[in-house]
C-alpha positions as CSV (number, residue, x, y, z in Angstrom):
1,M,0.0,0.0,0.0
2,N,1.3,3.5,-0.9
3,I,2.5,5.5,2.1
4,L,0.6,8.6,0.9
5,K,-2.6,6.6,0.8
6,I,-1.9,5.4,4.4
7,L,-1.3,8.9,5.7
8,D,-4.3,10.2,3.8
9,E,-7.0,7.5,4.5
10,S,-5.8,6.5,8.0
11,L,-4.6,9.8,9.4
12,G,-5.9,12.5,7.2
13,W,-2.5,14.3,7.0
14,V,-2.2,14.5,3.2
15,R,-3.3,17.7,1.4
16,Y,-3.6,17.9,-2.4
17,K,-3.8,21.0,-4.6
18,P,-5.4,19.8,-7.8
19,T,-5.3,21.3,-11.2
20,N,-8.2,20.2,-13.5
21,N,-8.9,17.3,-11.0
22,I,-5.3,16.1,-11.3
23,P,-3.2,16.4,-8.1
24,K,-0.4,18.9,-8.8
25,T,1.3,19.2,-5.4
26,I,1.2,17.1,-2.3
27,S,2.0,18.2,1.3
28,I,1.9,16.4,4.6
29,H,0.4,18.3,7.5
30,L,1.6,16.9,10.9
31,P,-0.5,17.6,14.0
32,H,1.0,19.9,16.6
33,S,0.7,17.1,19.2
34,L,3.6,15.4,17.6
35,F,5.9,18.2,18.7
36,S,4.7,18.4,22.3
37,S,7.2,18.5,25.2
38,S,7.0,14.7,25.3
39,S,9.1,13.1,22.6
40,Y,7.1,9.9,22.7
41,N,4.6,10.9,20.1
42,L,7.2,12.1,17.7
43,T,9.4,9.0,18.2
44,Y,6.4,6.8,17.6
45,F,5.5,8.7,14.4
46,L,9.1,8.4,13.0
47,L,9.2,4.7,13.7
48,A,5.8,4.2,12.1
49,F,6.7,6.4,9.1
50,N,10.0,4.5,8.6
51,F,8.1,1.2,8.7
52,F,5.5,2.3,6.1
53,W,8.1,4.0,3.9
54,R,10.2,0.8,3.8
55,N,7.2,-1.3,2.9
56,S,6.0,1.2,0.3
57,A,9.5,1.3,-1.2
58,M,9.6,-2.5,-1.3
59,G,6.3,-2.6,-3.1
60,M,7.5,-0.1,-5.7
61,A,10.8,-1.9,-6.2
62,T,9.1,-5.2,-7.1
63,E,7.4,-3.4,-10.0
64,S,10.8,-3.5,-11.7
65,Q,11.8,-7.2,-11.6
66,F,15.1,-8.2,-10.0
67,H,17.5,-10.3,-12.0
68,V,19.3,-13.1,-10.1
69,L,22.2,-15.1,-11.4
70,A,22.1,-18.6,-9.8
71,V,25.2,-20.9,-9.9
72,D,25.1,-24.6,-9.0
73,D,26.7,-27.7,-10.6
74,S,23.8,-29.9,-9.3
75,L,20.9,-30.1,-11.8
76,I,18.4,-30.8,-9.0
77,D,19.6,-27.8,-6.9
78,R,19.6,-25.6,-10.0
79,K,16.0,-26.5,-10.8
80,L,14.9,-26.0,-7.1
81,I,16.5,-22.5,-6.7
82,E,15.2,-21.5,-10.1
83,K,11.7,-22.5,-9.2
84,L,11.9,-20.7,-5.8
85,L,13.2,-17.5,-7.3
86,K,10.6,-17.5,-10.1
87,T,7.9,-18.2,-7.5
88,S,9.0,-15.0,-5.8
89,S,8.8,-13.1,-9.1
90,F,12.5,-12.8,-9.7
91,Q,14.0,-13.0,-13.2
92,V,16.5,-15.9,-13.1
93,T,19.5,-16.9,-15.1
94,V,21.0,-20.3,-14.1
95,V,24.5,-21.7,-15.0
96,D,26.2,-24.9,-13.9
97,S,29.7,-23.6,-13.0
98,A,31.6,-20.6,-11.6
99,S,33.4,-20.3,-14.9
100,K,30.2,-19.9,-16.8
101,A,29.0,-17.3,-14.3
102,L,32.2,-15.3,-15.0
103,E,31.6,-15.7,-18.7
104,F,28.1,-14.5,-18.4
105,L,29.3,-11.5,-16.4
106,G,32.1,-10.8,-18.9
107,L,34.8,-11.5,-16.3
108,Q,36.6,-14.3,-18.1
109,E,40.1,-13.1,-19.2
110,S,39.9,-15.1,-22.4
111,E,36.4,-14.0,-23.3
112,Q,35.0,-10.7,-24.4
113,R,31.8,-9.5,-23.0
114,I,28.8,-10.4,-25.1
115,N,26.5,-7.4,-25.8
116,H,23.4,-9.5,-24.8
117,H,24.9,-9.9,-21.4
118,Q,25.8,-6.3,-21.1
119,E,22.1,-5.4,-21.4
120,M,21.0,-8.0,-18.8
121,K,21.8,-6.2,-15.5
122,V,22.4,-8.6,-12.6
123,D,21.1,-7.5,-9.2
124,L,22.2,-10.5,-7.1
125,I,24.4,-13.6,-7.5
126,I,23.6,-16.8,-5.5
127,T,26.1,-19.6,-5.8
128,D,26.8,-23.0,-4.4
129,Y,30.0,-23.3,-2.3
130,S,31.3,-26.7,-3.4
131,M,31.7,-27.0,-7.1
132,P,34.3,-28.8,-9.2
133,G,37.0,-26.6,-10.6
134,M,36.3,-23.2,-9.3
135,T,34.3,-23.1,-6.0
136,G,31.7,-20.6,-5.0
137,Y,34.2,-19.0,-2.6
138,D,36.6,-18.5,-5.5
139,L,33.8,-17.0,-7.6
140,L,33.0,-14.7,-4.7
141,K,36.6,-13.4,-4.5
142,K,36.8,-12.8,-8.2
143,I,33.5,-10.8,-8.2
144,K,34.6,-8.7,-5.2
145,K,37.9,-7.9,-7.0
146,S,36.0,-6.7,-10.1
147,T,35.5,-3.0,-10.4
148,S,32.2,-3.5,-12.3
149,F,30.6,-6.1,-10.0
150,K,32.2,-5.7,-6.6
151,D,29.1,-4.1,-5.1
152,I,26.7,-6.7,-6.4
153,P,25.3,-8.8,-3.5
154,V,26.6,-12.4,-3.4
155,V,24.9,-15.1,-1.4
156,I,26.6,-18.5,-0.8
157,M,24.7,-21.8,-0.5
158,S,26.0,-25.1,1.0
159,S,24.6,-28.3,2.3
160,E,27.4,-28.3,5.0
161,N,27.0,-26.2,8.1
162,I,30.7,-25.5,8.7
163,P,31.2,-22.3,10.8
164,S,34.7,-21.6,9.5
165,R,33.5,-21.8,5.9
166,I,30.6,-19.5,6.7
167,N,32.8,-17.0,8.4
168,R,35.3,-17.0,5.6
169,C,32.7,-16.3,3.0
170,L,31.1,-13.5,5.1
171,E,34.5,-11.9,5.7
172,E,35.2,-12.0,2.0
173,G,32.1,-10.0,1.3
174,A,29.2,-12.4,1.0
175,E,25.9,-10.9,2.0
176,D,24.5,-14.1,3.4
177,F,25.1,-17.9,3.7
178,L,22.1,-20.2,3.1
179,L,22.0,-23.9,4.1
180,K,20.6,-26.4,1.6
181,P,18.0,-27.4,0.8
182,V,17.0,-23.7,0.2
183,Q,13.5,-22.9,1.1
184,L,11.1,-20.1,0.1
185,S,11.7,-18.4,3.5
186,D,15.4,-18.3,2.5
187,V,14.6,-16.6,-0.8
188,D,12.6,-13.9,1.2
189,R,15.9,-13.1,3.0
190,L,17.4,-12.0,-0.4
191,R,15.0,-9.1,-0.9
192,P,16.6,-6.6,1.6
193,H,20.0,-7.2,-0.1
194,L,18.4,-6.5,-3.5
195,L,16.7,-3.4,-2.3
196,G,19.9,-2.1,-0.8
197,W,21.8,-2.8,-4.1
198,R,19.1,-0.9,-6.1
199,T,19.3,2.0,-3.7
200,L,23.1,2.1,-4.1
201,V,22.9,2.0,-7.9
202,K,20.6,5.0,-7.9
203,I,22.8,7.2,-5.6
């Protein structure tokens, strides 16, 4: 629900100045009681405003679909993460190795970036940790060393709950570490990282 609609319908604080029945300017009128000697009301308002603003921003961000690059050498796990991401309305590209992920991003030293890939902006990368050849940890390090993609959120997945492995990935710059099998509730944890990334890009 839009925050202006909340403030208008629930609290009556929004004022419109229409031109030919089309709202031209919008102002928010705060009651004087918010600024009384007690700071409780103002604190409550700011907390509530922040909550509604964040939820309103999340709703608007989902209108522009997020693109997730998923990397896993297991066909079953690839199909599962692809289904979960699409169920959550994400655009998904899946590859079966870290090297193919680097190729897709245009980070392979021996490959030139393909124009099609340039146009497909990636908002988040989720990768398995244990893969033959280049591991998810190696992929993470290469991405974080890249000037073009170092700020893109990277999430690591693993079927093994090894604290030292988790800490190493987080210290290297991973946003999160998910234990397999990944569930829909885990996918919901990705959204704040995506919103943070979109905000950073717009600044």
